[in-house]
N, C-alpha and C positions, 0 to 999 in steps of 0.2 A: 840508484838507477836512473831516475829521473834527472839528475844532476849530469849524468854521462850522456843521456839522450840530448840535452839542450846543448850540451857542450859541442857534441858532434854536429848538430844542426847549425850552431853559430861558426863553427870551423868551416864547413863547407859554405855557408852564406859568405864568410869573409873571402874564401878562394874565388866564388864567383864575383864577387864586388870586385876583386882586383882584375880579373878578366875583364869584365864590363869598363873598368876605368881605362884600360889599355885598348879598348875598342874605340878608336876616335869616331868611327863612322856612325856606330849607334848613339854614342854620346852627342854627336852634333845633330843627328837627325831628329832626336826627340823635341828639342826646343825649337827647332825649325819647323817641325810638323805643327807645334802649338801656335806659333807665331802666325803661319799660314793659315790655320783653320780660324783663328781669330779674326784675322783680315778678310777672309772669305765670307765667314757669317755675320760679320759686323758691318762691313762695307760693300760687298758684292751680292750677296742674297738679298732679293727684294721682290715685292709684290706690284712694284709700280713699273709700268711701261716705260721703256726708254728708247728714242731713236727707232720707232716702229715703222717698217715700211708700209705704205698704203696706196692705194689708187684711187682716182676719181673720173668717173663718166658723167661729164657736165653735159646734158642734152638741152640745157636751158641757156647756157652761155650769155647769162645776163650780169649785171652788176650785182643783183641780190645773191645769185649763187655763188659768184666769185668771193663776195663777203662771207658766205658761210663757210667755204673751204678755208679761207683765211683765218676765220674764227677758230677752226678745229686745228689748223697748223700752229696757231700762237698759244696753244695750251703746253708746247714744248715737249709733248709725249711722241711726236711724230717727225720723219724726216720729210722732205718736200714731196708731195704727193706726186705718182707717175700718172699721166693722162693716157687713158684709153678711150677708144672709139666705138666700142660695141659691147654688148652685153655679155657676149660670147668671149671677148678679150679680157673683160674683167674675171670671169670665171676661170679661164685658163690661166691667168697670173696667180690667182690663188691655188690653183692646182699645183703648179709648179714652185710655190714657195716664193715667189717674186713678191707678194703682197699678203698682209695679215688680214686686211679688211679692204673693202672698195665700196666708195661712196656714190651712189646712183641718183643723180638729180634729174626729175623728169622735165619734159618740154615746158609745161605750163607752171612751173615752179614760182616764177615770180607773181602771176596772177593768183596762184593759190595762197601765197604768203599774204597778198594784199587782203585776201577776203577772209583770212584766219584760219585756213584750211590747208596750211602748208604741210607737205610731206616728202620725204626722201626714203630710199631703201638703202640698207647698209648690209652689204654681203660680208660674212666672217668667216674665217677659217676655223671651224669647230673642232678640228683634230688637237688643237691647244686650247682645252675649255677655259682655263684660267685666264689666257692672254685675250681669247675672244669675249670673255664676260667683261673684263676691265676694259677693253677696247669700246666696247658696246655702250658700257655705262658712261664713258668719257664724251662719246660723240652725242649720246642722248641728253647729256647735261648741258652740252654747248648748245644744242639745237633747242633745248627748252628755254634757254635765257637768250636766244637770238634777237638781236634787235636791228631793225632797218630804219636809216635815216637818223640814228640816234634816238629813236623811240621804239618802244616794245611793240611787238606785233598787235595788231588790233584785236584779235579775237583767238588768241590762244598761242601757245609755243608749236613749234614745228614737230609733227610726228614723224619719229624714225622707226621705220619698219625694219626689224632685224631679220635676217635669214642666215642660218648657220648652215654651212656646207660641210659634208664628210662627217659630221657628227651632230646631228639635228637637236639632239637632247643633252648635249654637252656632258656625256658621262666621262668621267675621270678615268675610268677603267679603259677606255679606249687609248688616251694619251699614254698611259704606262704599258698596256700590253702591245701597243704598236711598236715599241722599241724595247721591250725588256730582254730581248736575246743580247742587245748591246751591253747591258749591265753584266748578264751572265757570262757571256764570252770575255769581256773584260778582266773580270776576276779569274776566269779558267786560264785564258792566255798568258797572263802575267804571273799568276801563281806558279803554273807548270814549268814554263819557259825560264823564269827568272832563276829558278834553282838548279837547271840542268848543268851548267859548266862549273858552277860552284861545288856541286855534288861530287863531279869528276875532280875536281881539285881537291877536296877534303878527303877524298878516298884514295888519291895518290896517282890516279889513272889518267889525269889530264894530260901529261907530257907524252904518256904512251898513245893516247888519242891523237895527239898533233904529230906523232911521228909517222902516223898512217900515210899511205900515198894518196892523200886527198888534199885539197886546198882549204883554206879557211871557209870560203864561200860554200863550197860542196859540204863541208862539215856542218855548218849552221843550217842550211836548208834541209839537209838529212835529218837533223834533229827536229825540224819545224813539220815535216810531212804527216807524222803520225797525229800531232795535235790538230791539224787541219782537219783530218777524218773526225776526230773527236768533237771539234766544234761545229762541223755539220750535223752531226748527230744531235747535238745540245739544240742548235736551231730548230730541226725538224719536230724535236719533243716538245720545244716551246710552243710552236706553231699548233701543234695538234692538240695539246693540252688547253690552249686558249681557246680553241674551236670547241672542243668536246664539253668542257666545264662551262664556258661563259658564252659560246656560241658567236664568238668572235673571230672569223676567218679573215685572212688577207684579201683586201679588194683587187690587188693586182696579182699578175702572174707570179706563180712561186719560182719559176726559173729565173726571172728577173731579180727576185729576192736573194736566191742562191749566188746569182754573179755579183750582186753588191756586197754580199757578205764576204767574198774571196779576198778582195784587197784590204778589208778591216780586219779579218784574221791574221793576214800576213803583217800588217803594220803594228797590231797588238803583240804578236809573238815577238816580232823584232825589237819591241820595247823591253819585253822580258829578256830575251838574250843579251840587249846591250847592258842591262842592269846586271845580269850575271858575270858580264865581262869586267864591270867595276866592281862588285862586291868581292870580299875575299872570304867570306864566311857566309853559312847559310842565314844565320841571324841578320847579317847586314843586307843580305838580298831580300829578306823579309820585310826590314823596316824601309828600304827604297822602293819596294814594290807598293806597300801601302802608302807611302808617300806620293807615288803617283796615282794610285786609284782613288783616293778620296777628293783630292781637287778635280780629278777627271769627271767623277760622277756630278760635280757641281758645275764645273765651267763648261762642260759640253752641252747643256741644255737637256739632258735626259731625264733629269728629275723636276728640273724648273726650266720654264722657257728662256731661252737665252735672249729674248727681246726685251726681258726684264734687267739686263746687265749693262752697266755703264760701258762705254765705247772701249776704253782702252783694255779692260778686262776681257770683253768681248773678242777682241782680236788674239788675245792670250790661249782663250779656249779654242780658236780655230787652228792652233796647232796641234791640237789632240785628234787623233784618228775617230775616237767616239763622237765627237762633233760632227763630223761629216758623216758618219755611220747612221746616226740617229736621224738627221736630216733626210739621207736617201732612204732609209727604212721606213719612215712615217709617210714618206711620198708614195712608196710602193704599198704599203700595208694600208694605211689609212686613206690615201687619196685614190689608189689604183693607177699610180703613174707607170709610164713604160720606160724602157730602158735608155731613150733619149733624153728623158727628164732626170736621170740620175748620173749621166755621164760625167758632169763636172765634180760632184762629190767624190766619185770612183777615182777621178783622176788625181784628185789631191791626196786621196788615201794611198795610191800608187806613189806618189812622190815622196810622201812621209815615209812609205816603206823603204824606198830606194835609198833616201838620206841615212836612214837607221842602219840598213845593211850596210852602207859605206863606213859608216862609224865602228860597226862592230868589226868588220874586216881590219880597220885601222887599229883598233884597240888589241886584235889578236895577233898582229904582225910582229910586234916585239918578241912575243912568246914562241913564235914559230923559228925565230933566228937562233 
């Protein structure tokens, strides 16, 4: 009896192995996933800032203040600073995501440095706690060892007074909750939509579906509408749970958040539909979906700040709708941004959706003939 049991098990296993061997997509994607994840975690994921945008409000405009700015710039962690001319302009740049930090140098900076009481203020975007803490530490270290005319400051280092905007206590919870809906909606959209056409094909109803008096575009959009409604339910549920359980409610208008969410849902669903036009089986669609979801979570900046990524990888992440959604979502939820401050991320997501929809239509054309 035992021998027959194991014989049947190995017979089924042999059959499935042959099916798997003939499934080129699965066999190819498995090693590719391993290679990509090794490259991502080995060469991309980092806790060190890179090419960080910042601003300088230099009210002193002296040689000493310029040398301090140069000393911060030469650390290699920052892009050339943007010059601002008022405190309000510096805070506005932080609010719209144009800078992670803003260095404010007071009028009497040179005299204070000469007397050993030099001080500056550093405004930091606290909605990204890890980035803010690292940038604050770097600037403080530079100020602590700042030298004038080749000599150490006479009576002590420069005091950097840090002020964290949008998240004064640097709670990690705010960073994750602000864009948590992006993670959930990515999983939902890709998992639900990627298997739609594949399921029709496997059940034998795909050709019948295409024979209906509808265009490919109408067919695809019709399949997406129910998922859009479901995604908005998930968005509302996530927002309410975060507020009720942790007391974290969006700073911005909920209508603006709903508007921002629309192009992201469309783009994410379009990715899933495109996957379903490529995959031949449900197994293939699952592998292709996972292949997209894992790098998307890492490269988008939703789990780790994208300011820590090297430049070529950062541009690759900009091709993902999740990158732009988390930027827009954090501006609205954590910083209280209005619709005008998220127009650019929304426009990019609409472009991604349009391109993907064109690819889906192109992929379905041969089958309609």
